[in-house]
mmCIF file of the C-alpha atoms, coordinates in Angstrom:
data_MODEL
# 
_entry.id   MODEL 
# 
loop_
_atom_site.group_PDB 
_atom_site.id 
_atom_site.type_symbol 
_atom_site.label_atom_id 
_atom_site.label_alt_id 
_atom_site.label_comp_id 
_atom_site.label_asym_id 
_atom_site.label_entity_id 
_atom_site.label_seq_id 
_atom_site.pdbx_PDB_ins_code 
_atom_site.Cartn_x 
_atom_site.Cartn_y 
_atom_site.Cartn_z 
_atom_site.occupancy 
_atom_site.B_iso_or_equiv 
_atom_site.pdbx_formal_charge 
_atom_site.auth_seq_id 
_atom_site.auth_comp_id 
_atom_site.auth_asym_id 
_atom_site.auth_atom_id 
_atom_site.pdbx_PDB_model_num 
ATOM 1  C CA . MET A 1 1  ? -0.030  -0.499 -0.162 1.00 0.00 ? 1  MET A CA 1 
ATOM 2  C CA . ASP A 1 2  ? 1.136   3.945  -0.692 1.00 0.00 ? 2  ASP A CA 1 
ATOM 3  C CA . GLU A 1 3  ? 2.393   5.446  1.898  1.00 0.00 ? 3  GLU A CA 1 
ATOM 4  C CA . PRO A 1 4  ? -0.086  8.452  2.035  1.00 0.00 ? 4  PRO A CA 1 
ATOM 5  C CA . ARG A 1 5  ? 1.496   12.133 0.846  1.00 0.00 ? 5  ARG A CA 1 
ATOM 6  C CA . LEU A 1 6  ? 0.774   15.693 2.496  1.00 0.00 ? 6  LEU A CA 1 
ATOM 7  C CA . ASP A 1 7  ? 1.988   18.695 0.452  1.00 0.00 ? 7  ASP A CA 1 
ATOM 8  C CA . ILE A 1 8  ? 1.446   21.710 3.289  1.00 0.00 ? 8  ILE A CA 1 
ATOM 9  C CA . ALA A 1 9  ? 2.754   23.723 0.404  1.00 0.00 ? 9  ALA A CA 1 
ATOM 10 C CA . CYS A 1 10 ? -0.547  23.156 -1.684 1.00 0.00 ? 10 CYS A CA 1 
ATOM 11 C CA . PRO A 1 11 ? -3.614  24.192 -0.457 1.00 0.00 ? 11 PRO A CA 1 
ATOM 12 C CA . MET A 1 12 ? -5.718  22.502 2.226  1.00 0.00 ? 12 MET A CA 1 
ATOM 13 C CA . PRO A 1 13 ? -9.011  21.087 0.979  1.00 0.00 ? 13 PRO A CA 1 
ATOM 14 C CA . THR A 1 14 ? -12.202 22.586 1.618  1.00 0.00 ? 14 THR A CA 1 
ATOM 15 C CA . GLY A 1 15 ? -14.689 19.502 2.076  1.00 0.00 ? 15 GLY A CA 1 
ATOM 16 C CA . SER A 1 16 ? -14.839 18.179 5.015  1.00 0.00 ? 16 SER A CA 1 
ATOM 17 C CA . ALA A 1 17 ? -14.259 14.849 4.267  1.00 0.00 ? 17 ALA A CA 1 
ATOM 18 C CA . GLU A 1 18 ? -11.153 15.524 2.823  1.00 0.00 ? 18 GLU A CA 1 
ATOM 19 C CA . VAL A 1 19 ? -9.828  17.265 5.699  1.00 0.00 ? 19 VAL A CA 1 
ATOM 20 C CA . ALA A 1 20 ? -11.058 14.080 7.528  1.00 0.00 ? 20 ALA A CA 1 
ATOM 21 C CA . GLU A 1 21 ? -9.045  12.137 5.698  1.00 0.00 ? 21 GLU A CA 1 
ATOM 22 C CA . ILE A 1 22 ? -6.567  13.652 6.317  1.00 0.00 ? 22 ILE A CA 1 
ATOM 23 C CA . LEU A 1 23 ? -6.621  14.169 9.517  1.00 0.00 ? 23 LEU A CA 1 
ATOM 24 C CA . LEU A 1 24 ? -6.963  10.171 9.836  1.00 0.00 ? 24 LEU A CA 1 
ATOM 25 C CA . GLN A 1 25 ? -4.255  9.345  8.630  1.00 0.00 ? 25 GLN A CA 1 
ATOM 26 C CA . ILE A 1 26 ? -2.001  11.717 10.156 1.00 0.00 ? 26 ILE A CA 1 
ATOM 27 C CA . ARG A 1 27 ? -3.103  10.212 13.256 1.00 0.00 ? 27 ARG A CA 1 
ATOM 28 C CA . GLU A 1 28 ? -2.000  6.927  11.971 1.00 0.00 ? 28 GLU A CA 1 
ATOM 29 C CA . GLN A 1 29 ? 1.507   8.024  10.815 1.00 0.00 ? 29 GLN A CA 1 
ATOM 30 C CA . MET A 1 30 ? 2.048   9.579  13.978 1.00 0.00 ? 30 MET A CA 1 
ATOM 31 C CA . ALA A 1 31 ? 0.374   6.500  16.154 1.00 0.00 ? 31 ALA A CA 1 
ATOM 32 C CA . PRO A 1 32 ? 4.099   5.264  16.810 1.00 0.00 ? 32 PRO A CA 1 
ATOM 33 C CA . LEU A 1 33 ? 5.694   8.143  17.897 1.00 0.00 ? 33 LEU A CA 1 
ATOM 34 C CA . PHE A 1 34 ? 3.005   8.643  20.518 1.00 0.00 ? 34 PHE A CA 1 
ATOM 35 C CA . ASP A 1 35 ? 3.384   5.348  21.737 1.00 0.00 ? 35 ASP A CA 1 
ATOM 36 C CA . ALA A 1 36 ? 7.312   5.528  22.530 1.00 0.00 ? 36 ALA A CA 1 
ATOM 37 C CA . ALA A 1 37 ? 6.848   9.019  23.982 1.00 0.00 ? 37 ALA A CA 1 
ATOM 38 C CA . ASP A 1 38 ? 3.725   7.233  26.860 1.00 0.00 ? 38 ASP A CA 1 
ATOM 39 C CA . GLY A 1 39 ? 6.416   3.729  27.287 1.00 0.00 ? 39 GLY A CA 1 
ATOM 40 C CA . MET A 1 40 ? 9.120   6.439  27.686 1.00 0.00 ? 40 MET A CA 1 
ATOM 41 C CA . ARG A 1 41 ? 7.182   8.689  29.877 1.00 0.00 ? 41 ARG A CA 1 
ATOM 42 C CA . ARG A 1 42 ? 5.741   5.068  31.931 1.00 0.00 ? 42 ARG A CA 1 
ATOM 43 C CA . ASP A 1 43 ? 9.392   4.043  31.891 1.00 0.00 ? 43 ASP A CA 1 
ATOM 44 C CA . LEU A 1 44 ? 11.027  7.626  32.950 1.00 0.00 ? 44 LEU A CA 1 
ATOM 45 C CA . GLU A 1 45 ? 8.882   6.834  36.595 1.00 0.00 ? 45 GLU A CA 1 
ATOM 46 C CA . ALA A 1 46 ? 9.662   3.663  36.801 1.00 0.00 ? 46 ALA A CA 1 
ATOM 47 C CA . ARG A 1 47 ? 12.807  4.169  37.403 1.00 0.00 ? 47 ARG A CA 1 
ATOM 48 C CA . GLY A 1 48 ? 12.054  7.012  40.444 1.00 0.00 ? 48 GLY A CA 1 
ATOM 49 C CA . TRP A 1 49 ? 11.803  9.404  38.584 1.00 0.00 ? 49 TRP A CA 1 
ATOM 50 C CA . SER A 1 50 ? 8.427   12.313 38.947 1.00 0.00 ? 50 SER A CA 1 
ATOM 51 C CA . PRO A 1 51 ? 5.265   12.209 36.796 1.00 0.00 ? 51 PRO A CA 1 
ATOM 52 C CA . SER A 1 52 ? 5.420   15.921 36.152 1.00 0.00 ? 52 SER A CA 1 
ATOM 53 C CA . VAL A 1 53 ? 9.476   14.836 34.851 1.00 0.00 ? 53 VAL A CA 1 
ATOM 54 C CA . ALA A 1 54 ? 8.775   11.614 33.424 1.00 0.00 ? 54 ALA A CA 1 
ATOM 55 C CA . GLU A 1 55 ? 5.892   13.250 30.317 1.00 0.00 ? 55 GLU A CA 1 
ATOM 56 C CA . ALA A 1 56 ? 8.350   17.024 31.231 1.00 0.00 ? 56 ALA A CA 1 
ATOM 57 C CA . LEU A 1 57 ? 11.298  14.919 28.825 1.00 0.00 ? 57 LEU A CA 1 
ATOM 58 C CA . ALA A 1 58 ? 8.323   12.875 26.298 1.00 0.00 ? 58 ALA A CA 1 
ATOM 59 C CA . ALA A 1 59 ? 7.011   15.773 25.726 1.00 0.00 ? 59 ALA A CA 1 
ATOM 60 C CA . GLN A 1 60 ? 9.927   17.838 24.348 1.00 0.00 ? 60 GLN A CA 1 
ATOM 61 C CA . TRP A 1 61 ? 11.256  13.659 23.337 1.00 0.00 ? 61 TRP A CA 1 
ATOM 62 C CA . LEU A 1 62 ? 7.934   14.252 20.683 1.00 0.00 ? 62 LEU A CA 1 
ATOM 63 C CA . SER A 1 63 ? 8.678   18.044 20.480 1.00 0.00 ? 63 SER A CA 1 
ATOM 64 C CA . ARG A 1 64 ? 11.485  17.625 18.811 1.00 0.00 ? 64 ARG A CA 1 
ATOM 65 C CA . CYS A 1 65 ? 10.802  14.038 16.811 1.00 0.00 ? 65 CYS A CA 1 
ATOM 66 C CA . MET A 1 66 ? 7.710   16.355 15.397 1.00 0.00 ? 66 MET A CA 1 
ATOM 67 C CA . GLY A 1 67 ? 10.884  18.687 13.771 1.00 0.00 ? 67 GLY A CA 1 
ATOM 68 C CA . GLY A 1 68 ? 9.681   21.420 16.680 1.00 0.00 ? 68 GLY A CA 1 
ATOM 69 C CA . GLY A 1 69 ? 12.763  21.256 18.399 1.00 0.00 ? 69 GLY A CA 1 
ATOM 70 C CA . ARG A 1 70 ? 15.713  21.217 15.986 1.00 0.00 ? 70 ARG A CA 1 
# 
């Protein structure tokens, strides 16, 4: 199956069905990153890190994976 391609340089579709389909595709592609961040947070807590620090570290990691922390 071909990977869905999203070209952010193109205008977004105006139909709600098209927008919903694109959002579902993005969600499916991002799920492994969210799962990994959740696992990282749980692992840090299990190792004795406070929940707030574990959450902050996992959020920072996720942000960098998504390109926001370069």
